[in-house]
Each structure stands twice: as C-alpha cells, then as structure tokens.
N, C-alpha and C positions, 0 to 999 in steps of 0.2 A: 336246348336252344331257347333263349329268351325272345319274347316278342317285342319288336321295337315299339316304343310308346311315343305319344305326342309330346313335343316340347313346346309348352305354352310360354311365349315371351310377351310380357305385358309392359307397355309404356305406362309406368306407374302414375306419374303426375297427370298424364292425359286421361287415363281411366278414372283416377281419383276425382277429377273435376267434371267428368261426364256423368257419373252416377249421383243421383240426388242425395242419398244418405251420406256418402263420403264427402261430397261437395259441401254440404251444410256443416258437417263436423269439422272439415278443414278450416272453415272460417274461424272456429274457436280453438282448435287444437290439431295442428298439422300431423303430429306424431300419432295421435289417436286415430286420425283418418287413415294414415298409412297402415296402422295395425288392423283396422277394420277391413281395409282392402285385402290384406294378406289373409286374414281369417276367412273372408268371404270366398276367395278363390281356393282356399284349402280343401274344399270338398272335392274339387277336380283332382287334386293330388291324392287324397285319401281314398276316394271311392273309385275313381277312374284309373288311378295309377300314373297320372301324367307327371312329367318332369315340369317344374314351374320355375321361371325366372322373372321376378318383378324388378324392372329397371327404373331407377329414379335419376334425375339430373344431378350433376356435380355436387360433390361434398368432399372437400379435401384435395390433396395433391395426387393421390393415387386411387386406383379403382378399389372399391371396398365391396367385399362379398360377405354376406352374413347368412349363415344357414338358418332355415326356419325349422324350429322344433328338433334340431339335430339331424334332420334328413339331408342326405347327400344330394338329393334330387329336387330340393325346394330351397330357393335362395332369393334374397333381396340384394340387389346390386345398386351401388351408387357410382355413377361415372365420375372420373376425376374432373377437377375444374378444367374448363376448356373443352370438354367433350360433352355431348348430349346423350340422353337415353337412346335417341334414334341412332347415334353413332355406334353405341354398344350393341344394340339389337341387330343392326346391319352386319356388324362384325361376327356376331354369334351365328346368324343365318349363313353368312359367307363361309364360315369355318365348319358348318354342320356337315356330317357325313351324308346325311339324307335331308336336304333342306325342305323337301316336301312334307316332312314330319314336324316342321316348325309351324306353329300357329301364332301369328303375331296379332296382338290386339292393340289398336290405336284408332283414334278418330281422324288422324292426320292422313288425308288422302295421298299426299306425296310420299309419305313413308310407306303406306300400304302398296303403292305402285312399285317402289324401290324393292321391297322385300319379295313381292310377287315376281318381279323380274329375276330375282336370285333363286327362285324356285319354292319359296315359302307360300303358305296360305295365310290369309289375313281375314280379320273380322273387326267390326266396330264394337265399342264397349257395350252397347245394348244387346248385341248378339251374345257376347260373353255372359252377360247377366242372365239371358234366357237359358244358356247352357248350364249355368250354375243352378238356376231354379229347377231345371229338369233333373239334374243330378241330385239335388237336395230332396226332391219329391221321390225319386227312385230310392234314395237312402232311407227315407222315412218309411216307405212301403216295405223295404227289406227288413228293417228293424221291427215293424209291426207284425209282419209275417213270422219272423223268428220268435217274437214274444208269444204269438198265438200258438205256434207249434210247441214251444217250451211249456206253456200253460196246459195245453192238451196232454202232453206227455206226463206232466206232473199229476194232473187229474186222473190219469189212467195208470198210475203207479209206475211211470217210466216207459209205458208202452204207447206207441203212437196210435 
C-alpha cells in the first residue's frame, strides 16, 4: 500500500515574482526564470517525493501540460487563454480525492481563502522557499553522511 503524498500546487507567476532571484531573472528572461523556479522546487519532488504542479497563466487555446524530467508526478501547466492559474489550481483542488493533501502556494490571499475553503492547505512563497531550504539542507547532510560512510568503508577495506 503506497503512502499518499503531498500535492504541491504552485501559482507559478505569483511565486516567480515573489522570490528575489526569479523576479530579477524574469526582467531579463521570463523562460529562464520559469526554469529556475521549476529547478528550485524540484528538491521537494526528488527528496520528499511530493507530486508537484506548477501552474502558469494562459498560453494558447488549450490547457498545456508538460512533464518535468519525464516524471509523471511533476508537471508545468499553462492555463488556456481565458483561464487563470488560479482557476486551474481551484479545479485541481476541487477534483482531488483528498484535498487536505494539496498544498497551494500563492501570495494571493483571496486564492488562499478559496482553496482552504475547499479543504486544501496553503502557504505563501516565502514559506515555500523556507521548506525548500530545509529540504536542500537535509539533502546535503544525507549526501555528506553517505560520502563519509563510503570513505570509511573504503579505508577499512569495505568493512564499516
């Protein structure tokens, strides 16, 4: 039996403009800023096993879903013209089997109130960044510990 995971739903443009690094990059190169945002949240997918959907406002006539790194549980979504990222996020929360497992990230208080009324949890972009930093720190410690253990085993001829 698999353990249900958190479904992180990110209002992409909202978060992109809330974080200093992505905001500064977006002034020069919007696509690069989007890529940086996706790379930055990737640690929560890779280390924590979270399902992640980053939703951006309208691009084209139809909803566009792009898998990130070939993962079935990590996607960038662009709403169709005439719909907003908020609309898509609200639909995803509304259709979720367990809305309480949805963590919506946006600085938009009205959107946070709406998704919380539907049963989701929300946080602002700064809290998401704190969670990412904590996960990155945990990841670095795990890698360092594994490297130390491997070095010790190597020094002792494969014996711990």
